[in-house]
C-alpha positions as CSV (number, residue, x, y, z in Angstrom):
1,M,43.5,-25.1,-51.9
2,N,44.8,-25.1,-48.2
3,K,44.8,-21.9,-46.0
4,N,48.6,-21.3,-46.7
5,S,48.3,-21.7,-50.5
6,F,45.3,-19.3,-50.6
7,F,47.3,-16.7,-48.4
8,I,50.2,-17.0,-50.8
9,S,48.0,-16.6,-53.8
10,L,46.5,-13.5,-52.3
11,L,49.9,-12.0,-51.5
12,I,51.0,-12.6,-55.2
13,T,47.8,-10.8,-56.4
14,V,48.4,-7.9,-54.1
15,S,52.0,-7.8,-55.2
16,L,51.3,-7.7,-58.9
17,L,48.7,-4.9,-58.3
18,S,50.9,-2.9,-56.1
19,F,54.1,-3.3,-58.1
20,K,52.8,-3.8,-61.7
21,G,55.4,-5.4,-64.0
22,Y,57.6,-6.8,-61.2
23,S,56.7,-10.6,-61.3
24,Q,60.4,-11.2,-61.7
25,L,62.6,-9.9,-59.0
26,Q,66.4,-9.7,-58.3
27,T,68.6,-10.8,-55.5
28,L,71.4,-8.5,-54.3
29,S,73.7,-10.3,-56.7
30,G,71.4,-9.6,-59.6
31,S,70.2,-13.2,-60.0
32,R,66.5,-13.7,-60.6
33,I,63.9,-14.8,-58.1
34,N,60.2,-15.2,-58.7
35,V,57.6,-13.3,-56.5
36,E,56.0,-16.7,-55.7
37,D,59.4,-18.0,-54.2
38,L,60.0,-15.0,-52.1
39,D,56.3,-15.1,-50.9
40,K,56.9,-18.7,-49.9
41,M,60.1,-17.9,-48.1
42,M,58.4,-15.1,-46.2
43,I,55.4,-17.3,-45.1
44,K,57.8,-20.1,-44.0
45,Q,60.0,-17.8,-42.0
46,K,57.2,-16.1,-40.4
47,D,55.6,-19.4,-39.3
48,S,58.8,-21.3,-38.4
49,L,60.2,-18.5,-36.3
50,S,56.9,-17.5,-34.9
51,L,57.3,-13.8,-36.0
52,P,54.3,-11.8,-34.8
53,G,54.8,-9.1,-37.3
54,L,57.0,-8.3,-40.3
55,S,57.5,-5.2,-42.4
56,F,59.7,-6.0,-45.4
57,A,60.7,-4.4,-48.8
58,L,63.0,-5.5,-51.6
59,I,64.8,-2.8,-53.8
60,N,65.8,-3.6,-57.4
61,N,67.7,-1.0,-59.5
62,G,66.8,1.8,-57.1
63,K,63.1,1.1,-56.8
64,V,60.9,-0.7,-54.4
65,V,59.6,-3.8,-56.3
66,Y,58.2,-5.9,-53.5
67,H,56.7,-5.0,-50.1
68,R,54.9,-7.1,-47.4
69,S,53.3,-6.1,-44.2
70,L,52.5,-9.5,-42.4
71,G,51.2,-10.8,-39.1
72,V,49.9,-9.0,-36.1
73,S,51.0,-5.9,-34.1
74,N,50.1,-7.7,-30.8
75,I,49.6,-11.5,-30.3
76,E,47.0,-10.8,-27.7
77,T,44.8,-8.3,-29.6
78,K,45.5,-9.9,-33.0
79,V,45.5,-6.4,-34.6
80,K,46.9,-6.8,-38.1
81,V,50.1,-5.2,-39.3
82,D,49.7,-3.0,-42.3
83,A,51.6,-0.4,-44.3
84,N,51.0,2.1,-41.6
85,S,52.4,0.0,-38.8
86,I,55.5,1.5,-37.1
87,F,58.3,-0.5,-35.7
88,E,61.4,0.4,-33.6
89,A,64.3,0.5,-36.2
90,A,66.8,-0.1,-33.3
91,S,70.4,0.3,-34.5
92,L,69.4,1.0,-38.1
93,S,69.0,4.4,-36.6
94,K,72.7,4.8,-36.6
95,T,73.0,4.8,-40.5
96,V,70.2,7.3,-40.8
97,F,71.9,9.5,-38.1
98,A,75.2,9.3,-39.9
99,Y,73.6,10.6,-43.1
100,F,72.0,13.4,-41.0
101,V,75.5,14.3,-39.6
102,L,77.0,14.4,-43.1
103,R,74.4,16.7,-44.3
104,L,75.5,19.1,-41.5
105,V,79.1,18.6,-42.4
106,D,78.3,19.6,-46.0
107,K,76.8,22.7,-44.6
108,K,79.9,23.6,-42.6
109,I,78.1,23.3,-39.2
110,L,80.8,21.0,-38.0
111,N,83.8,19.1,-39.4
112,L,84.4,15.4,-39.3
113,D,87.9,15.6,-37.9
114,T,87.5,18.4,-35.4
115,P,87.7,17.1,-31.9
116,L,84.1,17.3,-30.4
117,Y,85.2,18.9,-27.1
118,R,85.9,22.1,-29.1
119,Y,82.3,22.3,-30.0
120,L,80.9,21.0,-26.6
121,P,82.9,19.7,-23.6
122,Y,81.6,16.5,-22.2
123,Q,81.5,16.4,-18.4
124,D,80.6,12.8,-18.3
125,I,84.1,11.9,-19.4
126,A,86.1,15.1,-18.7
127,K,88.3,13.4,-16.1
128,D,90.0,11.4,-18.9
129,E,91.8,13.9,-21.1
130,R,92.0,11.3,-23.9
131,Y,88.4,12.0,-24.7
132,K,89.5,15.3,-26.3
133,L,90.8,13.3,-29.2
134,I,87.2,12.0,-30.1
135,T,85.8,13.4,-33.5
136,A,82.6,12.8,-35.3
137,R,84.4,10.5,-37.7
138,M,85.4,8.3,-34.7
139,V,81.8,8.2,-33.4
140,L,80.4,7.1,-36.8
141,S,83.1,4.5,-37.3
142,H,83.0,3.2,-33.7
143,T,86.5,4.1,-32.7
144,T,85.8,6.4,-29.8
145,G,86.9,4.0,-27.1
146,F,83.5,4.2,-25.4
147,P,81.6,1.1,-24.2
148,N,78.5,0.4,-26.0
149,W,76.5,1.6,-22.9
150,R,77.9,2.6,-19.6
151,Y,75.0,1.0,-17.7
152,S,75.0,-2.4,-19.3
153,D,78.5,-3.2,-20.6
154,K,80.9,-5.2,-18.3
155,R,83.4,-3.0,-16.7
156,D,86.4,-3.0,-14.4
157,E,84.4,-2.5,-11.1
158,S,87.7,-1.7,-9.2
159,R,88.2,1.3,-11.4
160,Y,84.7,2.5,-12.6
161,K,81.5,2.9,-10.7
162,Y,78.1,1.7,-12.0
163,G,76.9,4.2,-14.6
164,E,80.3,5.9,-14.9
165,L,81.4,6.7,-18.5
166,Y,84.9,5.5,-19.3
167,L,87.3,4.8,-22.2
168,K,88.3,1.2,-23.1
169,F,91.3,2.5,-25.2
170,T,92.7,5.6,-26.7
171,P,90.3,7.0,-29.2
172,G,91.1,6.4,-32.8
173,T,93.1,3.3,-32.2
174,Q,90.6,0.4,-32.3
175,F,87.1,-0.6,-33.3
176,A,84.5,-1.0,-30.5
177,Y,80.8,-0.7,-31.3
178,S,79.4,2.1,-29.2
179,G,76.0,3.8,-28.7
180,E,77.6,6.1,-26.2
181,G,79.5,7.9,-28.9
182,Y,76.2,8.7,-30.7
183,V,74.8,10.2,-27.6
184,Y,77.7,12.6,-27.3
185,L,77.6,13.5,-31.0
186,T,73.8,14.1,-30.7
187,K,74.4,16.6,-28.0
188,V,77.1,18.3,-30.0
189,I,74.8,18.6,-33.1
190,A,71.9,19.9,-31.0
191,H,74.3,22.5,-29.4
192,L,75.6,23.7,-32.8
193,S,72.1,24.0,-34.1
194,N,70.9,26.0,-31.0
195,L,68.5,23.1,-30.1
196,T,68.3,20.4,-27.5
197,I,67.9,16.7,-27.7
198,Q,64.3,17.3,-27.0
199,T,63.9,19.6,-29.9
200,L,66.3,18.1,-32.5
201,D,63.9,15.9,-34.4
202,P,62.3,18.7,-36.6
203,L,65.8,19.4,-38.0
204,F,66.1,15.8,-38.9
205,Q,62.7,16.0,-40.6
206,K,63.9,19.0,-42.6
207,E,67.3,17.6,-43.6
208,V,66.6,13.9,-44.1
209,A,63.0,12.7,-43.6
210,E,61.3,15.1,-46.0
211,P,63.9,15.2,-48.9
212,L,64.3,11.5,-48.9
213,H,60.6,10.7,-48.6
214,M,60.7,9.1,-45.2
215,K,57.2,10.0,-44.5
216,K,56.9,7.9,-41.3
217,A,60.2,8.1,-39.5
218,W,60.9,9.8,-36.2
219,F,63.7,9.8,-33.6
220,S,61.5,11.4,-31.0
221,W,57.9,10.5,-30.0
222,A,55.2,11.6,-32.4
223,N,51.4,11.3,-32.3
224,Y,51.6,9.0,-35.4
225,I,53.7,6.6,-33.4
226,T,51.2,6.5,-30.5
227,K,48.5,5.5,-32.9
228,H,50.4,3.0,-35.1
229,K,53.4,1.5,-33.2
230,V,53.3,-2.3,-32.9
231,K,54.0,-4.1,-29.7
232,G,57.3,-5.8,-29.0
233,H,57.6,-9.5,-28.1
234,V,60.1,-11.7,-26.4
235,K,59.9,-15.5,-26.2
236,G,56.4,-15.4,-27.6
237,E,55.0,-12.9,-25.0
238,V,54.1,-9.3,-25.3
239,V,56.6,-6.8,-23.8
240,S,55.5,-3.5,-22.4
241,K,57.9,-0.7,-22.3
242,A,57.6,3.0,-22.8
243,W,60.8,3.7,-24.9
244,P,64.0,1.9,-25.7
245,I,66.2,3.4,-23.0
246,A,69.9,3.4,-22.3
247,F,69.9,5.9,-19.5
248,P,67.8,6.1,-16.3
249,E,66.6,9.5,-17.0
250,Q,65.8,8.9,-20.7
251,D,62.3,9.3,-22.0
252,S,60.5,9.5,-25.3
253,T,61.3,13.1,-25.8
254,W,65.1,12.3,-26.3
255,F,66.4,12.2,-29.8
256,D,68.0,8.8,-29.6
257,A,70.4,8.6,-32.4
258,A,71.7,5.1,-31.5
259,G,68.5,3.2,-31.4
260,G,65.4,5.3,-31.2
261,L,64.2,5.7,-34.8
262,H,60.7,4.5,-35.4
263,A,60.0,3.6,-39.0
264,E,58.6,1.0,-41.5
265,A,60.0,-0.7,-44.6
266,I,58.7,1.6,-47.4
267,G,60.1,4.8,-45.9
268,F,63.3,3.3,-44.8
269,S,63.6,1.9,-48.4
270,N,63.3,5.4,-49.7
271,F,66.2,6.4,-47.5
272,L,68.4,3.5,-48.7
273,I,67.6,4.4,-52.4
274,G,68.6,8.0,-51.8
275,L,71.7,6.8,-50.1
276,M,72.6,4.4,-53.0
277,N,71.9,7.3,-55.6
278,G,74.1,9.7,-53.6
279,E,71.2,12.1,-53.0
280,G,71.6,15.1,-50.7
281,L,75.4,14.8,-50.1
282,S,78.4,16.1,-51.9
283,K,80.2,13.3,-53.8
284,S,83.2,13.5,-51.4
285,L,81.1,12.9,-48.3
286,N,78.9,10.2,-50.0
287,D,82.2,8.4,-50.9
288,E,83.5,8.9,-47.4
289,M,80.4,7.3,-45.9
290,F,80.9,4.0,-47.8
291,K,84.8,4.2,-47.4
292,E,86.5,1.8,-45.0
293,Q,87.3,3.9,-42.0
294,V,88.5,1.0,-39.9
295,Q,89.3,-2.6,-40.5
296,L,87.7,-5.1,-38.2
297,D,89.6,-7.6,-36.1
298,K,88.7,-11.2,-36.9
299,N,87.7,-11.7,-33.4
300,T,84.9,-9.0,-33.4
301,P,81.4,-10.4,-33.5
302,H,80.7,-8.3,-36.5
303,Y,83.4,-10.2,-38.3
304,M,82.7,-13.7,-37.0
305,F,78.9,-13.7,-37.2
306,N,78.2,-11.2,-40.1
307,G,81.3,-11.4,-42.2
308,D,81.8,-7.7,-42.0
309,T,85.5,-6.8,-42.6
310,G,85.3,-3.0,-42.2
311,W,83.2,0.0,-41.1
312,G,82.4,3.1,-42.9
313,L,80.4,6.0,-41.4
314,G,77.4,4.5,-39.9
315,I,77.5,1.4,-42.0
316,A,79.3,-2.0,-42.1
317,I,81.2,-3.3,-45.0
318,K,80.7,-7.0,-46.1
319,P,82.7,-8.4,-49.1
320,T,80.9,-11.0,-51.2
321,S,81.6,-13.1,-54.3
322,F,79.6,-10.5,-56.3
323,G,80.9,-7.3,-54.8
324,V,80.6,-5.3,-51.7
325,V,77.4,-5.3,-49.6
326,Y,76.8,-2.5,-47.0
327,E,74.6,-3.4,-44.1
328,H,73.5,-2.8,-40.6
329,G,71.5,-4.8,-38.1
330,G,69.3,-3.6,-35.2
331,N,68.4,-5.3,-31.9
332,N,66.4,-3.7,-29.1
333,G,65.5,-7.1,-27.7
334,D,61.7,-7.1,-28.5
335,F,62.3,-5.3,-31.9
336,Q,65.0,-6.5,-34.4
337,S,65.7,-5.3,-37.9
338,G,68.2,-5.2,-40.7
339,F,69.2,-3.9,-44.2
340,K,71.6,-4.9,-46.8
341,I,72.3,-2.9,-50.0
342,N,74.5,-3.5,-53.1
343,K,75.4,0.0,-54.2
344,S,76.7,-1.1,-57.6
345,N,73.4,-2.4,-58.9
346,R,71.2,-0.5,-56.3
347,N,69.6,-3.7,-55.1
348,G,68.8,-4.3,-51.4
349,Y,66.3,-5.1,-48.7
350,V,65.1,-4.0,-45.4
351,F,63.0,-5.5,-42.7
352,F,61.6,-4.8,-39.3
353,T,60.2,-7.4,-36.8
354,N,58.4,-6.9,-33.5
355,C,60.1,-9.8,-31.7
356,D,63.4,-11.4,-30.6
357,Q,63.8,-13.6,-33.8
358,G,64.7,-10.9,-36.3
359,S,68.4,-11.7,-36.5
360,V,67.5,-15.3,-37.4
361,F,65.2,-14.1,-40.0
362,N,67.9,-11.8,-41.4
363,K,70.3,-14.7,-41.6
364,N,67.7,-17.0,-43.4
365,I,66.4,-14.4,-45.8
366,G,70.0,-13.4,-46.5
367,S,70.9,-16.8,-47.5
368,L,68.3,-16.5,-50.4
369,L,68.9,-12.9,-51.3
370,L,72.7,-12.9,-51.2
371,K,72.9,-15.8,-53.8
């Protein structure tokens, strides 16, 4: 038996011990797949893409039936990834934050369609009166008109200075993916809760992480992250950075709704299961989250590369031959991630990687699990 075959056999044994009775798995369409075949795919992808580390979970009928923690947290130290390892969730943060916002909407703390300036004026964009049209619904469906990030997006330099926030179009008229909108909405939520962006995470723990059993998930720095966070990698080399930042003044105390969640596959799977089960939200708001809020133009990258045709509240909508798949990807450069769920049969998967090859992994594993 060669080394890879032994490793695969060991993984299968661990799988059957951890998830007794799940030797037969299902793809998102409901078709059957063997544990052995999925194990082989995992090993092949990890090796061919040179993924340092991987945290992956498969959900069938609303239960985690398969979980893998593979590789190393740091290619220099060779410390192994395990079930306690924490990854940057990148933009998967947005789906979790959207749920958090809807929890507060259910509690009448804010309204999806009340202009946000009525709760908290935003001096960063106050010179453009059109910003007063922006609502929480527009933020979560990416129709605010904001750029993704004011410091990194291309802009008309004759009109806007470096670091100046601006509107690309009148809010509510088009789709344009934006983290800036999430920053504004975070400040509104903190203000309405008599908190700050430095003290908001405990409310998230109470409203989302604890009831949905996300035992290892934080939007702001925590001691557990310090001990268990893996290192990011780009082009096969370790990347050292303190925090995924979008603003010069940002640090780890910020509640970074757009891309700052730290998590791992089991806890995030519990969130996805709760989401598919409609837990914690009124039926009307749960339906609203999955409802198409905006139709995507065929020229948008999300349509061209992912096949997403619409956007709900914090989640992309992808039609398939077996029904609708809801998904989101994440890319912080040295950390990439993704999830897909089929709400009708409550099947899905989520993964986290600590490198710049996660989007390729997502495409490849999706080709198997979307059959």
